[in-house]
C-alpha positions in Angstrom: 7.9 -22.2 148.2 10.2 -22.3 151.1 13.3 -20.2 151.3 16.8 -21.8 151.6 19.8 -20.3 153.3 23.0 -20.1 151.3 24.6 -22.1 154.1 22.3 -25.0 153.4 23.8 -25.2 150.0 27.5 -24.4 150.9 28.3 -26.2 154.1 30.8 -28.5 155.9 30.5 -32.1 154.7 32.4 -35.4 154.5 33.3 -37.4 151.4 32.8 -39.0 149.1 29.1 -38.1 148.2 26.5 -35.7 149.6 23.6 -37.7 148.2 25.0 -41.2 148.9 27.0 -40.5 152.1 25.8 -37.4 153.9 22.1 -37.9 153.0 21.9 -41.5 154.4 24.0 -40.3 157.4 21.5 -37.5 158.0 18.6 -40.0 157.6 20.1 -42.4 160.1 20.4 -39.5 162.7 16.8 -38.5 162.0 15.5 -42.0 162.5 17.3 -42.2 165.8 15.5 -39.0 166.8 12.2 -40.5 165.6 12.8 -43.6 167.8 13.5 -41.5 170.8 10.3 -39.6 170.3 8.4 -42.8 170.1 9.9 -45.0 172.8 13.1 -45.2 174.9 16.1 -46.5 173.0 16.6 -49.2 175.6 13.5 -50.9 174.3 14.9 -51.4 170.8 15.7 -55.1 170.0 17.0 -54.7 166.5 17.5 -52.0 163.9 17.5 -52.4 160.1 18.3 -50.3 157.1 17.7 -51.1 153.4 19.0 -49.0 150.6 17.4 -49.0 147.1 18.0 -47.9 143.6 21.0 -45.6 143.0 21.9 -45.7 146.7 22.3 -49.5 146.5 23.9 -49.7 143.0 26.8 -47.4 144.0 26.4 -47.8 147.7 29.8 -49.4 148.5 31.8 -47.1 146.2 30.0 -44.0 147.7 30.2 -45.2 151.3 26.5 -45.4 151.7 26.7 -48.5 153.9 29.4 -46.8 156.0 27.3 -43.7 156.4 24.3 -45.8 157.5 26.3 -47.6 160.1 28.0 -44.6 161.5 24.8 -42.5 161.5 23.0 -45.2 163.5 26.0 -45.3 165.8 25.4 -41.7 166.7 28.4 -40.3 165.0 28.2 -36.9 163.4 30.0 -36.4 160.0 30.7 -32.7 160.9 32.8 -33.6 163.9 34.0 -37.3 163.5 37.7 -37.8 163.3 37.9 -39.1 159.7 41.0 -41.1 160.5 38.9 -43.4 162.8 36.2 -44.3 160.2 37.8 -47.5 159.0 38.4 -48.7 162.5 34.9 -48.0 163.6 33.3 -49.8 160.6 35.7 -52.8 161.0 34.6 -53.2 164.6 30.9 -53.2 163.7 31.5 -55.9 161.0 33.8 -58.0 163.1 31.7 -57.9 166.3 28.4 -58.1 164.5 27.1 -55.4 166.9 26.3 -51.8 166.7 26.0 -49.2 169.5 22.8 -47.5 168.6 23.1 -43.8 169.1 26.3 -44.5 171.1 24.1 -45.9 173.9 22.4 -49.3 173.3 24.4 -52.3 172.1 22.4 -54.3 169.5 23.1 -57.3 167.2 24.0 -56.0 163.7 25.0 -58.3 160.9 26.1 -56.7 157.6 24.0 -58.1 154.8 21.1 -58.8 157.2 20.5 -55.7 159.2 22.0 -53.5 156.4 21.0 -54.5 152.9 21.9 -52.9 149.5 18.8 -53.8 147.3 20.1 -53.3 143.8 17.0 -54.9 142.2 14.4 -52.5 143.5 13.8 -48.7 143.5 11.3 -46.8 145.5 8.9 -44.7 143.4 9.4 -41.3 145.1 13.1 -40.8 144.3 16.0 -43.0 143.0 17.9 -42.4 146.3 15.5 -44.2 148.6 16.0 -46.0 151.9 13.9 -47.6 154.6 14.9 -47.7 158.3 13.1 -50.1 160.7 13.3 -50.5 164.4 11.9 -53.6 166.1 11.1 -53.3 169.8 11.3 -56.0 172.5 7.5 -56.4 172.5 7.4 -56.9 168.7 6.2 -53.5 167.7 7.8 -52.2 164.5 8.6 -48.5 163.7 9.4 -47.9 160.0 10.3 -44.8 158.0 11.2 -44.2 154.4 13.7 -41.4 153.6 15.0 -40.0 150.3 18.4 -38.4 149.7 17.5 -35.6 147.3 20.9 -34.0 146.7 23.4 -32.0 148.6 22.8 -33.9 151.8 19.1 -32.9 151.9 16.7 -35.6 153.0 12.9 -35.9 152.4 10.1 -38.2 153.0 7.0 -38.8 150.9 5.0 -36.8 153.5 7.4 -33.9 153.6 9.4 -33.2 150.5 12.0 -30.9 152.2 12.1 -31.8 155.9 15.6 -30.5 156.3 14.7 -27.0 155.1 13.6 -24.7 157.8 10.1 -23.3 157.2 11.2 -19.8 156.7 10.0 -17.2 154.2 12.5 -14.4 153.7 11.5 -10.8 153.5 12.4 -10.7 149.8 11.9 -14.3 148.6 14.0 -15.0 145.6 13.0 -18.2 143.9 14.3 -17.4 140.4 16.3 -14.8 138.6 13.3 -12.6 137.9 12.7 -12.3 141.6 16.2 -11.2 142.2 16.1 -8.4 139.7 12.7 -7.4 140.9 13.8 -6.9 144.5 17.1 -5.3 143.6 15.2 -2.7 141.6 12.6 -2.2 144.3 15.2 -1.7 147.0 17.6 0.3 144.8 20.4 -2.1 145.4 23.3 -2.4 142.9 24.9 -5.6 144.2 23.3 -9.0 144.3 25.1 -9.8 147.5 23.4 -6.9 149.3 20.0 -8.5 148.7 21.3 -11.8 150.0 22.6 -10.2 153.1 19.1 -8.9 153.8 17.5 -12.3 153.3 20.0 -14.2 155.3 18.9 -12.1 158.3 15.9 -14.4 158.5 18.3 -17.0 159.9 21.1 -15.0 161.6 22.6 -11.5 162.0 24.8 -10.0 159.4 27.8 -10.5 161.7 27.0 -14.2 162.0 26.6 -14.5 158.3 30.0 -13.0 157.7 31.5 -15.2 160.4 30.0 -18.3 158.8 31.2 -17.4 155.3 34.8 -16.8 156.6 34.6 -20.1 158.4 33.7 -21.8 155.1 36.7 -20.2 153.6 38.9 -21.4 156.4 37.7 -25.0 155.8 38.3 -24.6 152.1 42.0 -23.5 152.6 42.5 -26.4 155.1 41.1 -28.9 152.7 43.2 -27.7 149.7 46.3 -27.7 151.9 45.7 -31.2 153.1 45.1 -32.4 149.6 48.4 -31.0 148.2 50.3 -32.6 151.0 49.1 -36.2 150.5 50.5 -38.8 148.2 49.4 -42.4 147.4 46.5 -44.3 146.0 42.9 -43.4 146.6 40.8 -46.1 148.3 38.2 -48.2 146.5 40.1 -50.5 144.2 40.5 -48.4 141.1 44.1 -47.6 142.1 43.7 -43.9 141.2 46.9 -42.0 142.1 46.7 -38.7 143.8 48.0 -36.0 141.5 47.5 -32.7 143.4 50.7 -33.3 145.5 53.0 -33.8 142.5 51.4 -30.9 140.6 51.8 -28.6 143.6 55.4 -29.6 143.9 56.2 -29.0 140.2 54.6 -25.6 140.4 56.4 -24.5 143.6 59.8 -25.9 142.5 62.3 -25.9 145.4 60.1 -23.7 147.7 59.5 -25.2 151.1 56.6 -24.3 153.4 55.9 -25.2 157.0 52.2 -24.5 157.3 49.1 -23.4 155.3 50.0 -19.7 155.4 53.5 -20.2 154.2 52.2 -22.5 151.4 49.7 -19.8 150.3 52.4 -17.2 150.3 54.5 -19.5 148.1 51.5 -19.9 145.7 50.9 -16.2 145.3 54.7 -15.7 144.8 54.9 -18.4 142.1 54.9 -17.5 138.3 51.6 -16.2 137.1 51.7 -16.9 133.4 48.5 -18.3 131.8 49.7 -21.9 131.8 50.8 -21.8 135.4 47.5 -20.2 136.6 45.6 -22.9 134.7 47.6 -25.6 136.4 47.0 -24.1 139.8 43.3 -24.0 139.2 43.4 -27.7 138.4 45.7 -28.4 141.4 43.2 -26.7 143.8 40.3 -28.7 142.4 42.1 -32.0 142.4 43.3 -31.6 145.9 39.8 -31.1 147.3 38.2 -34.0 145.3 41.0 -36.3 146.2 40.3 -35.5 149.9 36.6 -36.1 149.1 37.3 -39.5 147.6 39.2 -40.4 150.8 36.3 -39.7 153.3 37.9 -36.4 154.0 36.2 -33.3 155.4 35.3 -31.0 152.6 32.9 -28.2 151.8 29.7 -29.4 150.1 29.0 -26.9 147.3 26.3 -27.8 146.4 27.3 -31.5 146.5 30.4 -33.5 147.3 31.0 -34.8 143.8 31.3 -31.2 142.8 33.0 -29.9 145.9 36.2 -28.8 144.2 34.8 -26.2 141.8 34.0 -23.4 144.2 37.2 -23.9 146.3 39.3 -23.8 143.1 37.6 -20.6 141.7 37.6 -18.9 145.1 41.3 -19.8 145.7 42.0 -18.6 142.2 40.5 -15.2 143.0 42.5 -14.9 146.2 45.8 -16.0 144.6 45.7 -14.4 141.1 43.3 -11.5 141.2 43.1 -8.2 143.1 39.8 -9.2 144.7 41.3 -10.6 147.9 39.5 -8.9 150.8 37.4 -10.7 153.4 34.4 -8.8 152.0 35.2 -10.3 148.6 35.3 -13.8 150.1 32.0 -13.3 151.9 30.2 -11.8 148.8 31.5 -14.6 146.6 30.1 -17.3 148.9 26.8 -15.5 149.4 26.2 -15.1 145.7 27.4 -18.6 144.8 25.1 -20.1 147.5 22.1 -18.1 146.3 22.5 -19.3 142.7 22.6 -22.9 144.1 19.2 -22.4 145.8 17.7 -21.5 142.5 18.7 -24.8 141.0 17.7 -26.7 144.2 14.2 -25.2 144.1 13.5 -25.2 140.3 15.4 -28.3 139.1 17.7 -30.6 141.1 21.2 -30.9 142.6 21.0 -34.7 142.7 23.0 -36.6 140.2 20.5 -39.5 140.7 17.8 -37.2 139.3 19.7 -35.1 136.8 23.1 -36.6 136.0 26.3 -34.7 136.5 24.9 -31.5 135.1 23.1 -31.3 138.4 26.4 -31.4 140.3 29.3 -30.0 138.3 27.0 -27.9 136.1 25.4 -26.3 139.1 28.6 -25.8 141.0 30.2 -24.2 137.9 27.2 -21.8 137.6 27.5 -21.0 141.3 31.3 -20.3 141.1 30.8 -18.2 137.9 28.3 -16.0 139.6 30.4 -15.6 142.7 33.4 -14.6 140.7 31.5 -12.1 138.6 30.1 -10.5 141.7 33.5 -9.7 143.2 34.9 -8.6 139.9 32.4 -5.8 139.9 29.8 -7.3 137.6 26.2 -6.0 137.6 23.5 -8.3 139.0 22.4 -9.0 135.4 26.0 -10.0 134.5 26.2 -12.2 137.6 23.1 -14.1 136.5 24.4 -14.2 132.9 27.7 -15.8 134.1 25.7 -18.5 135.9 23.6 -19.1 132.8 26.7 -19.4 130.5 28.4 -21.9 132.9 25.3 -24.1 133.1 24.6 -23.9 129.4 27.9 -25.6 128.6 27.2 -28.5 131.1 23.7 -29.4 129.8 23.3 -33.1 129.4 26.4 -34.0 131.3 25.9 -37.6 132.5 26.8 -39.2 135.8 28.8 -42.4 135.0 31.2 -43.1 137.9 33.5 -46.1 137.2 33.1 -48.7 139.9 30.5 -46.5 141.7 33.4 -44.4 143.1 33.5 -40.6 143.1 36.9 -40.7 141.3 36.7 -41.3 137.5 35.5 -39.0 135.8 34.4 -37.0 138.9 37.7 -35.6 140.1 38.9 -34.2 136.8 35.4 -32.8 136.0 35.8 -30.5 139.0 38.9 -29.0 137.3 37.0 -28.6 134.1 34.0 -27.1 135.9 36.3 -24.5 137.6 37.9 -23.5 134.3 34.4 -23.1 132.7 33.2 -21.0 135.6 36.1 -18.6 135.2 35.6 -18.4 131.5 31.9 -17.8 132.0 32.6 -14.9 134.4 35.1 -13.3 132.0 32.6 -13.6 129.1 29.8 -12.1 131.2 32.0 -9.2 132.4 32.5 -8.2 128.7 28.9 -8.7 127.6 25.7 -6.7 127.6 23.1 -8.8 129.4 20.3 -6.9 127.6 21.5 -8.7 124.4 21.4 -12.1 125.9 19.2 -14.7 124.2 18.9 -17.2 127.1 18.2 -16.2 130.7 19.3 -18.1 133.8 15.7 -19.1 134.5 15.4 -20.6 131.1 18.6 -22.5 131.3 17.5 -23.9 134.7 14.2 -25.0 133.2 16.2 -26.5 130.2 18.4 -28.4 132.7 15.4 -29.8 134.4 13.8 -30.9 131.1 17.1 -32.5 130.1 17.2 -34.3 133.5 13.8 -35.7 133.1 14.5 -36.9 129.5 17.9 -38.5 130.4 18.1 -42.2 130.4 18.3 -43.6 133.9 21.5 -45.4 133.2 23.3 -42.0 133.1 22.1 -40.9 136.5 24.6 -42.2 139.1 23.8 -45.8 138.6 27.2 -46.9 137.2 25.3 -48.6 134.4 26.1 -46.3 131.5 28.8 -44.2 129.9 32.3 -44.6 131.1 31.2 -46.9 133.9 30.3 -49.5 131.3 32.8 -48.7 128.6 35.8 -49.2 130.9 36.2 -52.7 132.1 37.2 -52.8 135.7 36.5 -55.2 138.6 33.6 -54.2 140.8 34.9 -52.2 143.8 
């Protein structure tokens, strides 16, 4: 089994969905690279992409079509100015042309060159897509890709082609591995083991720098979210709430930038109700940005991108654990827990329902918080287990195929559960635990396989059907 860096689980992304936006975007970039290896781009006559299954059924609401077009255009979701997305897509649709890889102008008719096939699913994975290039001499190059969660992309030939083929010095593929190596090395903190394994990809200094960069992006995203008002795109007419909640909590306080705002937050009343509201505010702000094609931190997915920021911001604003080292160790441990779910179950809602997104992110956040609160490695794993245990069976039923209802509020609930799980674990003896993290991960995977397909990101079950809204 291949090792996965924590920064493949927690990384810079773009809304609204890691599986349905970032995955197809990555696949489009990969197909362009495949074309270049095969023949010059100048010899391409036409390019096609067809999305199947879950990608097609919720494609418009999740921006799958947009991701496909921008990816083929050579845009990078990590660097694109998100304010220009609507303009770029409108140009492609109006001119019926696409600039392949930003170099070669080709005919491109939406509905012909890009198709959302809602009637068919590919066997390998619900999030399937096929890219096809036709060359001037009639030769066809075709490749199937599958978005398997968190922005990861696979093919039938290679089930994890985005993962680097690296085996760490102390490979930890489950909770038992973690405890085994901690005991072998005489380490008392889980994050110390992760530091050692991350050296397979980069130096300790680079790891710390990347973690603090993630924290910087988190703060910027929250700050943007609490300063925006209005209606979220997509047709559901969902009103942004983080701005008003932030304003109510701060009262008459005025801030000019992110640092002043953060100072105002930590100076605000800290009673139980106020802190609970702040946690919700942090989570809502991130997921409202996500729903608006904003730049967020995927952790481990976009639909669940508000949980870890909310819990980490909570730790910085309302606990004594506020050092850079605390931030780094939180992110390392949270990311490592995410890799266990990725390798032994799934982080794709199309495969496992929302338990694979909010449930996993809550487990990650609970573990990270327990680590910096001084919990033992066994308590850290216990916190992750508790958080996931109370998300088992959670369905994915987005209304209108949008990452808005119930997704945005679920991030707030996932954050609260993570903090509760950490607090319970800190006051518990792991030796008396009945259920292990490895067992709850297996249970989560068994539940995912037994779950009706309608409740796996198809918008064909649950709230998506119970609430009568026009198709977005």
